[in-house]
Gaussian input, Z-matrix of N, CA and C with variables (Angstrom, degrees):
# hf/3-21g

backbone

0 1
 N
 C     1     B1
 C     2     B2     1     A1
 N     3     B3     2     A2     1     D1
 C     4     B4     3     A3     2     D2
 C     5     B5     4     A4     3     D3
 N     6     B6     5     A5     4     D4
 C     7     B7     6     A6     5     D5
 C     8     B8     7     A7     6     D6
 N     9     B9     8     A8     7     D7
 C    10    B10     9     A9     8     D8
 C    11    B11    10    A10     9     D9
 N    12    B12    11    A11    10    D10
 C    13    B13    12    A12    11    D11
 C    14    B14    13    A13    12    D12
 N    15    B15    14    A14    13    D13
 C    16    B16    15    A15    14    D14
 C    17    B17    16    A16    15    D15
 N    18    B18    17    A17    16    D16
 C    19    B19    18    A18    17    D17
 C    20    B20    19    A19    18    D18
 N    21    B21    20    A20    19    D19
 C    22    B22    21    A21    20    D20
 C    23    B23    22    A22    21    D21
 N    24    B24    23    A23    22    D22
 C    25    B25    24    A24    23    D23
 C    26    B26    25    A25    24    D24
 N    27    B27    26    A26    25    D25
 C    28    B28    27    A27    26    D26
 C    29    B29    28    A28    27    D27
 N    30    B30    29    A29    28    D28
 C    31    B31    30    A30    29    D29
 C    32    B32    31    A31    30    D30
 N    33    B33    32    A32    31    D31
 C    34    B34    33    A33    32    D32
 C    35    B35    34    A34    33    D33
 N    36    B36    35    A35    34    D34
 C    37    B37    36    A36    35    D35
 C    38    B38    37    A37    36    D36
 N    39    B39    38    A38    37    D37
 C    40    B40    39    A39    38    D38
 C    41    B41    40    A40    39    D39
 N    42    B42    41    A41    40    D40
 C    43    B43    42    A42    41    D41
 C    44    B44    43    A43    42    D42
 N    45    B45    44    A44    43    D43
 C    46    B46    45    A45    44    D44
 C    47    B47    46    A46    45    D45
 N    48    B48    47    A47    46    D46
 C    49    B49    48    A48    47    D47
 C    50    B50    49    A49    48    D48
 N    51    B51    50    A50    49    D49
 C    52    B52    51    A51    50    D50
 C    53    B53    52    A52    51    D51
 N    54    B54    53    A53    52    D52
 C    55    B55    54    A54    53    D53
 C    56    B56    55    A55    54    D54
 N    57    B57    56    A56    55    D55
 C    58    B58    57    A57    56    D56
 C    59    B59    58    A58    57    D57
 N    60    B60    59    A59    58    D58
 C    61    B61    60    A60    59    D59
 C    62    B62    61    A61    60    D60
 N    63    B63    62    A62    61    D61
 C    64    B64    63    A63    62    D62
 C    65    B65    64    A64    63    D63
 N    66    B66    65    A65    64    D64
 C    67    B67    66    A66    65    D65
 C    68    B68    67    A67    66    D66
 N    69    B69    68    A68    67    D67
 C    70    B70    69    A69    68    D68
 C    71    B71    70    A70    69    D69
 N    72    B72    71    A71    70    D70
 C    73    B73    72    A72    71    D71
 C    74    B74    73    A73    72    D72
 N    75    B75    74    A74    73    D73
 C    76    B76    75    A75    74    D74
 C    77    B77    76    A76    75    D75
 N    78    B78    77    A77    76    D76
 C    79    B79    78    A78    77    D77
 C    80    B80    79    A79    78    D78
 N    81    B81    80    A80    79    D79
 C    82    B82    81    A81    80    D80
 C    83    B83    82    A82    81    D81
 N    84    B84    83    A83    82    D82
 C    85    B85    84    A84    83    D83
 C    86    B86    85    A85    84    D84
 N    87    B87    86    A86    85    D85
 C    88    B88    87    A87    86    D86
 C    89    B89    88    A88    87    D87
 N    90    B90    89    A89    88    D88
 C    91    B91    90    A90    89    D89
 C    92    B92    91    A91    90    D90
 N    93    B93    92    A92    91    D91
 C    94    B94    93    A93    92    D92
 C    95    B95    94    A94    93    D93
 N    96    B96    95    A95    94    D94
 C    97    B97    96    A96    95    D95
 C    98    B98    97    A97    96    D96
 N    99    B99    98    A98    97    D97
 C   100   B100    99    A99    98    D98
 C   101   B101   100   A100    99    D99
 N   102   B102   101   A101   100   D100
 C   103   B103   102   A102   101   D101
 C   104   B104   103   A103   102   D102
 N   105   B105   104   A104   103   D103
 C   106   B106   105   A105   104   D104
 C   107   B107   106   A106   105   D105
 N   108   B108   107   A107   106   D106
 C   109   B109   108   A108   107   D107
 C   110   B110   109   A109   108   D108
 N   111   B111   110   A110   109   D109
 C   112   B112   111   A111   110   D110
 C   113   B113   112   A112   111   D111
 N   114   B114   113   A113   112   D112
 C   115   B115   114   A114   113   D113
 C   116   B116   115   A115   114   D114
 N   117   B117   116   A116   115   D115
 C   118   B118   117   A117   116   D116
 C   119   B119   118   A118   117   D117
 N   120   B120   119   A119   118   D118
 C   121   B121   120   A120   119   D119
 C   122   B122   121   A121   120   D120
 N   123   B123   122   A122   121   D121
 C   124   B124   123   A123   122   D122
 C   125   B125   124   A124   123   D123
 N   126   B126   125   A125   124   D124
 C   127   B127   126   A126   125   D125
 C   128   B128   127   A127   126   D126
 N   129   B129   128   A128   127   D127
 C   130   B130   129   A129   128   D128
 C   131   B131   130   A130   129   D129
 N   132   B132   131   A131   130   D130
 C   133   B133   132   A132   131   D131
 C   134   B134   133   A133   132   D132
 N   135   B135   134   A134   133   D133
 C   136   B136   135   A135   134   D134
 C   137   B137   136   A136   135   D135
 N   138   B138   137   A137   136   D136
 C   139   B139   138   A138   137   D137
 C   140   B140   139   A139   138   D138
 N   141   B141   140   A140   139   D139
 C   142   B142   141   A141   140   D140
 C   143   B143   142   A142   141   D141
 N   144   B144   143   A143   142   D142
 C   145   B145   144   A144   143   D143
 C   146   B146   145   A145   144   D144
 N   147   B147   146   A146   145   D145
 C   148   B148   147   A147   146   D146
 C   149   B149   148   A148   147   D147
 N   150   B150   149   A149   148   D148
 C   151   B151   150   A150   149   D149
 C   152   B152   151   A151   150   D150
 N   153   B153   152   A152   151   D151
 C   154   B154   153   A153   152   D152
 C   155   B155   154   A154   153   D153
 N   156   B156   155   A155   154   D154
 C   157   B157   156   A156   155   D155
 C   158   B158   157   A157   156   D156
 N   159   B159   158   A158   157   D157
 C   160   B160   159   A159   158   D158
 C   161   B161   160   A160   159   D159
 N   162   B162   161   A161   160   D160
 C   163   B163   162   A162   161   D161
 C   164   B164   163   A163   162   D162
 N   165   B165   164   A164   163   D163
 C   166   B166   165   A165   164   D164
 C   167   B167   166   A166   165   D165
 N   168   B168   167   A167   166   D166
 C   169   B169   168   A168   167   D167
 C   170   B170   169   A169   168   D168
 N   171   B171   170   A170   169   D169
 C   172   B172   171   A171   170   D170
 C   173   B173   172   A172   171   D171
 N   174   B174   173   A173   172   D172
 C   175   B175   174   A174   173   D173
 C   176   B176   175   A175   174   D174
 N   177   B177   176   A176   175   D175
 C   178   B178   177   A177   176   D176
 C   179   B179   178   A178   177   D177
 N   180   B180   179   A179   178   D178
 C   181   B181   180   A180   179   D179
 C   182   B182   181   A181   180   D180
 N   183   B183   182   A182   181   D181
 C   184   B184   183   A183   182   D182
 C   185   B185   184   A184   183   D183
 N   186   B186   185   A185   184   D184
 C   187   B187   186   A186   185   D185
 C   188   B188   187   A187   186   D186
 N   189   B189   188   A188   187   D187
 C   190   B190   189   A189   188   D188
 C   191   B191   190   A190   189   D189
 N   192   B192   191   A191   190   D190
 C   193   B193   192   A192   191   D191
 C   194   B194   193   A193   192   D192
 N   195   B195   194   A194   193   D193
 C   196   B196   195   A195   194   D194
 C   197   B197   196   A196   195   D195
 N   198   B198   197   A197   196   D196
 C   199   B199   198   A198   197   D197
 C   200   B200   199   A199   198   D198
 N   201   B201   200   A200   199   D199
 C   202   B202   201   A201   200   D200
 C   203   B203   202   A202   201   D201
 N   204   B204   203   A203   202   D202
 C   205   B205   204   A204   203   D203
 C   206   B206   205   A205   204   D204
 N   207   B207   206   A206   205   D205
 C   208   B208   207   A207   206   D206
 C   209   B209   208   A208   207   D207
 N   210   B210   209   A209   208   D208
 C   211   B211   210   A210   209   D209
 C   212   B212   211   A211   210   D210
 N   213   B213   212   A212   211   D211
 C   214   B214   213   A213   212   D212
 C   215   B215   214   A214   213   D213
 N   216   B216   215   A215   214   D214
 C   217   B217   216   A216   215   D215
 C   218   B218   217   A217   216   D216
 N   219   B219   218   A218   217   D217
 C   220   B220   219   A219   218   D218
 C   221   B221   220   A220   219   D219
 N   222   B222   221   A221   220   D220
 C   223   B223   222   A222   221   D221
 C   224   B224   223   A223   222   D222
 N   225   B225   224   A224   223   D223
 C   226   B226   225   A225   224   D224
 C   227   B227   226   A226   225   D225
 N   228   B228   227   A227   226   D226
 C   229   B229   228   A228   227   D227
 C   230   B230   229   A229   228   D228
 N   231   B231   230   A230   229   D229
 C   232   B232   231   A231   230   D230
 C   233   B233   232   A232   231   D231
 N   234   B234   233   A233   232   D232
 C   235   B235   234   A234   233   D233
 C   236   B236   235   A235   234   D234
 N   237   B237   236   A236   235   D235
 C   238   B238   237   A237   236   D236
 C   239   B239   238   A238   237   D237
 N   240   B240   239   A239   238   D238
 C   241   B241   240   A240   239   D239
 C   242   B242   241   A241   240   D240
 N   243   B243   242   A242   241   D241
 C   244   B244   243   A243   242   D242
 C   245   B245   244   A244   243   D243
 N   246   B246   245   A245   244   D244
 C   247   B247   246   A246   245   D245
 C   248   B248   247   A247   246   D246
 N   249   B249   248   A248   247   D247
 C   250   B250   249   A249   248   D248
 C   251   B251   250   A250   249   D249
 N   252   B252   251   A251   250   D250
 C   253   B253   252   A252   251   D251
 C   254   B254   253   A253   252   D252
 N   255   B255   254   A254   253   D253
 C   256   B256   255   A255   254   D254
 C   257   B257   256   A256   255   D255
 N   258   B258   257   A257   256   D256
 C   259   B259   258   A258   257   D257
 C   260   B260   259   A259   258   D258
 N   261   B261   260   A260   259   D259
 C   262   B262   261   A261   260   D260
 C   263   B263   262   A262   261   D261
 N   264   B264   263   A263   262   D262
 C   265   B265   264   A264   263   D263
 C   266   B266   265   A265   264   D264
 N   267   B267   266   A266   265   D265
 C   268   B268   267   A267   266   D266
 C   269   B269   268   A268   267   D267
 N   270   B270   269   A269   268   D268
 C   271   B271   270   A270   269   D269
 C   272   B272   271   A271   270   D270

   B1=1.5065
   B2=1.6146
   B3=1.3696
   B4=1.3271
   B5=1.5868
   B6=1.1984
   B7=1.5095
   B8=1.4555
   B9=1.3850
   B10=1.4781
   B11=1.4462
   B12=1.3596
   B13=1.5173
   B14=1.5731
   B15=1.3990
   B16=1.3560
   B17=1.5963
   B18=1.2427
   B19=1.5513
   B20=1.4615
   B21=1.3738
   B22=1.3636
   B23=1.5248
   B24=1.3908
   B25=1.4543
   B26=1.5602
   B27=1.2497
   B28=1.4168
   B29=1.5067
   B30=1.1847
   B31=1.4847
   B32=1.5510
   B33=1.2574
   B34=1.4912
   B35=1.4822
   B36=1.3458
   B37=1.3867
   B38=1.6415
   B39=1.4757
   B40=1.4499
   B41=1.5663
   B42=1.2785
   B43=1.4892
   B44=1.6509
   B45=1.2566
   B46=1.4776
   B47=1.5209
   B48=1.2867
   B49=1.5382
   B50=1.4328
   B51=1.3482
   B52=1.4080
   B53=1.5262
   B54=1.2520
   B55=1.5451
   B56=1.6289
   B57=1.2783
   B58=1.4373
   B59=1.5689
   B60=1.2119
   B61=1.5681
   B62=1.4738
   B63=1.3294
   B64=1.3834
   B65=1.5894
   B66=1.3406
   B67=1.4289
   B68=1.5248
   B69=1.4490
   B70=1.3870
   B71=1.4266
   B72=1.3398
   B73=1.4460
   B74=1.4374
   B75=1.3646
   B76=1.3910
   B77=1.5106
   B78=1.2888
   B79=1.4647
   B80=1.4702
   B81=1.2766
   B82=1.3675
   B83=1.4730
   B84=1.3645
   B85=1.4997
   B86=1.5234
   B87=1.1778
   B88=1.6100
   B89=1.5323
   B90=1.3517
   B91=1.5281
   B92=1.4755
   B93=1.3582
   B94=1.4440
   B95=1.5604
   B96=1.2839
   B97=1.4951
   B98=1.5843
   B99=1.1875
   B100=1.4895
   B101=1.6126
   B102=1.3217
   B103=1.3424
   B104=1.6511
   B105=1.3276
   B106=1.5415
   B107=1.4954
   B108=1.3770
   B109=1.5112
   B110=1.5449
   B111=1.3578
   B112=1.4059
   B113=1.5222
   B114=1.3427
   B115=1.5067
   B116=1.4710
   B117=1.3201
   B118=1.5804
   B119=1.5764
   B120=1.3323
   B121=1.3691
   B122=1.5167
   B123=1.2307
   B124=1.5164
   B125=1.4875
   B126=1.4053
   B127=1.2398
   B128=1.5784
   B129=1.3301
   B130=1.4099
   B131=1.5766
   B132=1.2922
   B133=1.3813
   B134=1.5389
   B135=1.2902
   B136=1.4257
   B137=1.4863
   B138=1.3447
   B139=1.4545
   B140=1.4621
   B141=1.3466
   B142=1.4662
   B143=1.4698
   B144=1.3409
   B145=1.4814
   B146=1.6453
   B147=1.3534
   B148=1.3063
   B149=1.6412
   B150=1.2475
   B151=1.4189
   B152=1.5318
   B153=1.3332
   B154=1.5027
   B155=1.5242
   B156=1.3919
   B157=1.3994
   B158=1.5224
   B159=1.3125
   B160=1.5697
   B161=1.4011
   B162=1.2982
   B163=1.4524
   B164=1.4810
   B165=1.1623
   B166=1.5488
   B167=1.4924
   B168=1.2440
   B169=1.4015
   B170=1.5645
   B171=1.3201
   B172=1.4983
   B173=1.5807
   B174=1.2511
   B175=1.4864
   B176=1.5422
   B177=1.3192
   B178=1.4114
   B179=1.5890
   B180=1.3076
   B181=1.4672
   B182=1.5681
   B183=1.2442
   B184=1.5304
   B185=1.5359
   B186=1.3967
   B187=1.5225
   B188=1.4857
   B189=1.2686
   B190=1.4574
   B191=1.6018
   B192=1.2744
   B193=1.5719
   B194=1.5846
   B195=1.2379
   B196=1.4106
   B197=1.5003
   B198=1.3620
   B199=1.4840
   B200=1.4564
   B201=1.3190
   B202=1.4585
   B203=1.4987
   B204=1.3844
   B205=1.4746
   B206=1.6083
   B207=1.3622
   B208=1.5266
   B209=1.4608
   B210=1.3158
   B211=1.4747
   B212=1.5364
   B213=1.3306
   B214=1.3831
   B215=1.5093
   B216=1.4264
   B217=1.4274
   B218=1.5512
   B219=1.3116
   B220=1.3832
   B221=1.5166
   B222=1.1733
   B223=1.4820
   B224=1.5953
   B225=1.3423
   B226=1.4276
   B227=1.4932
   B228=1.3659
   B229=1.3918
   B230=1.5939
   B231=1.3983
   B232=1.3846
   B233=1.6591
   B234=1.1772
   B235=1.5611
   B236=1.6189
   B237=1.2886
   B238=1.4710
   B239=1.4907
   B240=1.2584
   B241=1.4803
   B242=1.5089
   B243=1.3962
   B244=1.3369
   B245=1.6363
   B246=1.2741
   B247=1.5616
   B248=1.5939
   B249=1.3489
   B250=1.4879
   B251=1.5571
   B252=1.2983
   B253=1.5138
   B254=1.5398
   B255=1.3896
   B256=1.5349
   B257=1.4567
   B258=1.2728
   B259=1.4411
   B260=1.5140
   B261=1.3302
   B262=1.5532
   B263=1.4501
   B264=1.4555
   B265=1.4507
   B266=1.5542
   B267=1.2890
   B268=1.4511
   B269=1.5300
   B270=1.2815
   B271=1.4825
   B272=1.5415
   A1=99.28
   A2=116.10
   A3=126.04
   A4=113.56
   A5=116.26
   A6=123.04
   A7=110.32
   A8=114.29
   A9=120.25
   A10=105.20
   A11=117.57
   A12=121.29
   A13=107.30
   A14=114.92
   A15=124.17
   A16=108.99
   A17=118.08
   A18=118.74
   A19=109.31
   A20=117.22
   A21=124.20
   A22=115.10
   A23=111.50
   A24=119.18
   A25=108.75
   A26=120.94
   A27=123.15
   A28=114.84
   A29=113.88
   A30=118.48
   A31=112.17
   A32=121.50
   A33=127.92
   A34=106.99
   A35=119.64
   A36=113.43
   A37=105.05
   A38=108.50
   A39=108.09
   A40=112.61
   A41=113.35
   A42=117.70
   A43=114.21
   A44=112.09
   A45=123.11
   A46=106.46
   A47=124.29
   A48=124.94
   A49=104.15
   A50=118.41
   A51=121.53
   A52=106.51
   A53=118.23
   A54=132.96
   A55=100.15
   A56=117.21
   A57=122.07
   A58=112.82
   A59=116.76
   A60=121.83
   A61=113.45
   A62=115.91
   A63=123.67
   A64=105.55
   A65=119.51
   A66=120.80
   A67=108.22
   A68=113.62
   A69=116.67
   A70=114.68
   A71=117.75
   A72=127.46
   A73=117.38
   A74=121.16
   A75=118.03
   A76=116.04
   A77=117.74
   A78=123.46
   A79=114.66
   A80=123.00
   A81=133.38
   A82=109.35
   A83=117.11
   A84=122.55
   A85=111.24
   A86=115.99
   A87=116.59
   A88=101.97
   A89=111.40
   A90=120.25
   A91=114.49
   A92=111.56
   A93=116.75
   A94=114.72
   A95=114.15
   A96=126.09
   A97=108.89
   A98=116.48
   A99=126.01
   A100=106.73
   A101=116.63
   A102=126.64
   A103=103.55
   A104=112.42
   A105=115.06
   A106=106.08
   A107=115.47
   A108=120.95
   A109=110.60
   A110=117.00
   A111=114.34
   A112=108.91
   A113=124.15
   A114=124.55
   A115=110.26
   A116=115.47
   A117=116.87
   A118=107.06
   A119=115.22
   A120=123.45
   A121=109.98
   A122=124.99
   A123=122.82
   A124=109.45
   A125=116.68
   A126=131.28
   A127=116.27
   A128=113.14
   A129=123.01
   A130=114.15
   A131=116.24
   A132=122.24
   A133=116.26
   A134=117.94
   A135=118.07
   A136=115.45
   A137=117.07
   A138=120.12
   A139=113.01
   A140=121.79
   A141=127.79
   A142=114.54
   A143=117.99
   A144=119.18
   A145=110.54
   A146=115.38
   A147=120.46
   A148=116.48
   A149=117.27
   A150=119.00
   A151=112.22
   A152=119.33
   A153=119.95
   A154=111.62
   A155=113.64
   A156=119.48
   A157=113.06
   A158=115.53
   A159=120.32
   A160=110.02
   A161=127.64
   A162=132.89
   A163=106.56
   A164=123.83
   A165=127.01
   A166=102.07
   A167=127.44
   A168=125.76
   A169=115.98
   A170=112.00
   A171=116.08
   A172=109.99
   A173=116.01
   A174=124.26
   A175=107.35
   A176=121.06
   A177=119.29
   A178=111.87
   A179=115.51
   A180=119.94
   A181=107.85
   A182=116.68
   A183=126.45
   A184=106.56
   A185=113.29
   A186=124.65
   A187=106.17
   A188=126.48
   A189=124.64
   A190=108.79
   A191=114.61
   A192=116.21
   A193=107.51
   A194=120.51
   A195=124.89
   A196=116.05
   A197=112.33
   A198=122.81
   A199=106.70
   A200=113.25
   A201=126.96
   A202=112.75
   A203=120.48
   A204=116.46
   A205=106.06
   A206=111.52
   A207=121.13
   A208=103.66
   A209=117.21
   A210=128.82
   A211=104.53
   A212=120.52
   A213=125.19
   A214=116.12
   A215=112.46
   A216=115.34
   A217=109.81
   A218=122.37
   A219=121.44
   A220=114.63
   A221=120.95
   A222=122.54
   A223=108.94
   A224=118.92
   A225=121.27
   A226=110.51
   A227=121.46
   A228=123.11
   A229=112.86
   A230=111.37
   A231=123.42
   A232=110.41
   A233=115.79
   A234=120.69
   A235=102.78
   A236=118.80
   A237=117.55
   A238=110.59
   A239=120.97
   A240=124.31
   A241=110.70
   A242=117.10
   A243=128.23
   A244=106.46
   A245=116.59
   A246=117.03
   A247=103.36
   A248=117.73
   A249=119.76
   A250=115.43
   A251=114.70
   A252=115.65
   A253=112.98
   A254=111.19
   A255=113.61
   A256=117.62
   A257=115.37
   A258=119.81
   A259=111.42
   A260=122.09
   A261=117.01
   A262=115.78
   A263=118.26
   A264=119.44
   A265=109.96
   A266=117.38
   A267=124.31
   A268=119.21
   A269=118.76
   A270=118.72
   A271=102.55
   D1=157.82
   D2=-178.01
   D3=-120.29
   D4=136.99
   D5=-177.95
   D6=-128.17
   D7=154.45
   D8=-179.85
   D9=-93.41
   D10=119.11
   D11=175.09
   D12=-78.11
   D13=132.26
   D14=-179.09
   D15=-114.42
   D16=117.70
   D17=175.23
   D18=-90.91
   D19=98.54
   D20=172.94
   D21=-86.75
   D22=93.69
   D23=-167.50
   D24=-73.18
   D25=-25.77
   D26=174.19
   D27=-63.66
   D28=-40.19
   D29=-179.77
   D30=-99.67
   D31=6.39
   D32=177.37
   D33=55.17
   D34=59.54
   D35=-178.04
   D36=-162.60
   D37=147.71
   D38=169.45
   D39=-101.56
   D40=141.69
   D41=-166.79
   D42=-125.46
   D43=151.47
   D44=162.87
   D45=-111.48
   D46=131.95
   D47=167.70
   D48=-105.33
   D49=117.55
   D50=-179.64
   D51=-138.71
   D52=121.06
   D53=162.88
   D54=60.80
   D55=37.64
   D56=175.84
   D57=83.23
   D58=6.82
   D59=169.76
   D60=-109.56
   D61=162.42
   D62=-177.04
   D63=-123.16
   D64=116.30
   D65=161.61
   D66=-101.66
   D67=140.13
   D68=-174.77
   D69=-149.44
   D70=159.09
   D71=158.19
   D72=-108.97
   D73=127.45
   D74=172.85
   D75=-92.68
   D76=160.19
   D77=-173.61
   D78=-143.84
   D79=158.78
   D80=160.49
   D81=-120.76
   D82=119.90
   D83=174.49
   D84=-81.25
   D85=107.53
   D86=-178.56
   D87=-117.74
   D88=102.70
   D89=176.99
   D90=46.32
   D91=42.33
   D92=172.50
   D93=91.24
   D94=-3.78
   D95=171.03
   D96=-93.29
   D97=116.06
   D98=-177.60
   D99=-87.85
   D100=99.41
   D101=-174.94
   D102=-86.62
   D103=97.82
   D104=-172.28
   D105=-85.13
   D106=116.50
   D107=-158.43
   D108=-110.39
   D109=-15.60
   D110=-168.93
   D111=-161.60
   D112=125.11
   D113=174.38
   D114=-114.51
   D115=118.86
   D116=-175.35
   D117=-125.27
   D118=129.30
   D119=174.61
   D120=-124.18
   D121=109.91
   D122=-178.12
   D123=-52.88
   D124=144.32
   D125=175.88
   D126=-40.60
   D127=-42.30
   D128=-179.11
   D129=-68.78
   D130=-18.80
   D131=173.16
   D132=-108.67
   D133=6.05
   D134=-177.38
   D135=-74.89
   D136=158.74
   D137=174.67
   D138=87.28
   D139=6.89
   D140=-179.76
   D141=-110.39
   D142=2.28
   D143=178.40
   D144=84.25
   D145=7.98
   D146=-175.41
   D147=-61.44
   D148=-36.58
   D149=176.31
   D150=-64.05
   D151=-33.82
   D152=175.84
   D153=-67.22
   D154=-48.71
   D155=177.93
   D156=-57.02
   D157=-47.36
   D158=174.41
   D159=-58.25
   D160=-46.70
   D161=-179.46
   D162=-61.36
   D163=-41.74
   D164=-171.08
   D165=-77.90
   D166=-39.54
   D167=171.11
   D168=-62.16
   D169=-40.78
   D170=176.24
   D171=-62.18
   D172=-49.47
   D173=-178.33
   D174=-59.38
   D175=-39.26
   D176=177.11
   D177=-70.41
   D178=-36.30
   D179=174.23
   D180=-59.46
   D181=-51.05
   D182=-175.13
   D183=-54.03
   D184=-49.10
   D185=-178.50
   D186=-62.18
   D187=-42.26
   D188=-176.62
   D189=-69.32
   D190=-30.31
   D191=177.96
   D192=-87.31
   D193=13.75
   D194=-178.70
   D195=42.95
   D196=47.98
   D197=172.33
   D198=-112.21
   D199=-179.78
   D200=-179.73
   D201=-121.85
   D202=141.18
   D203=176.46
   D204=-93.90
   D205=162.67
   D206=168.55
   D207=-132.25
   D208=130.52
   D209=-175.68
   D210=-80.18
   D211=110.76
   D212=178.45
   D213=-124.44
   D214=14.98
   D215=176.82
   D216=-140.44
   D217=153.70
   D218=-171.57
   D219=-64.69
   D220=-34.39
   D221=179.47
   D222=-64.10
   D223=-42.40
   D224=178.35
   D225=-68.58
   D226=-37.91
   D227=177.39
   D228=-59.78
   D229=-48.20
   D230=175.38
   D231=-56.54
   D232=-44.56
   D233=-176.66
   D234=-65.79
   D235=-41.00
   D236=-179.44
   D237=-65.33
   D238=-35.77
   D239=177.07
   D240=-60.05
   D241=-44.00
   D242=-173.82
   D243=-77.20
   D244=-32.89
   D245=-167.20
   D246=-127.00
   D247=66.12
   D248=177.84
   D249=-51.67
   D250=-24.81
   D251=-176.93
   D252=-68.02
   D253=-15.01
   D254=174.34
   D255=-83.59
   D256=-6.13
   D257=-173.53
   D258=-64.98
   D259=-17.39
   D260=172.87
   D261=-73.54
   D262=-5.48
   D263=173.95
   D264=-96.64
   D265=4.29
   D266=176.05
   D267=-110.48
   D268=158.21
   D269=173.65
   D270=-116.95

């Protein structure tokens, strides 16, 4: 399934808007390093692998902007453990 990634700069988060719900990853941009601080998927959207799809879209966006990610939430840390090939996108 494909979703449209929305960069909500006012709220410092990347979002998917799905069926009236918002799944998102919050961040702090510290000198071009995107500290990914929280991953939220509403209960109504849970269990569909949405967090992974969202994170991979966010990482692709960060890569396009020539920035690096910093894992600051437990979900993203676990993702890195399972997907070591993504480590080149992180500092």
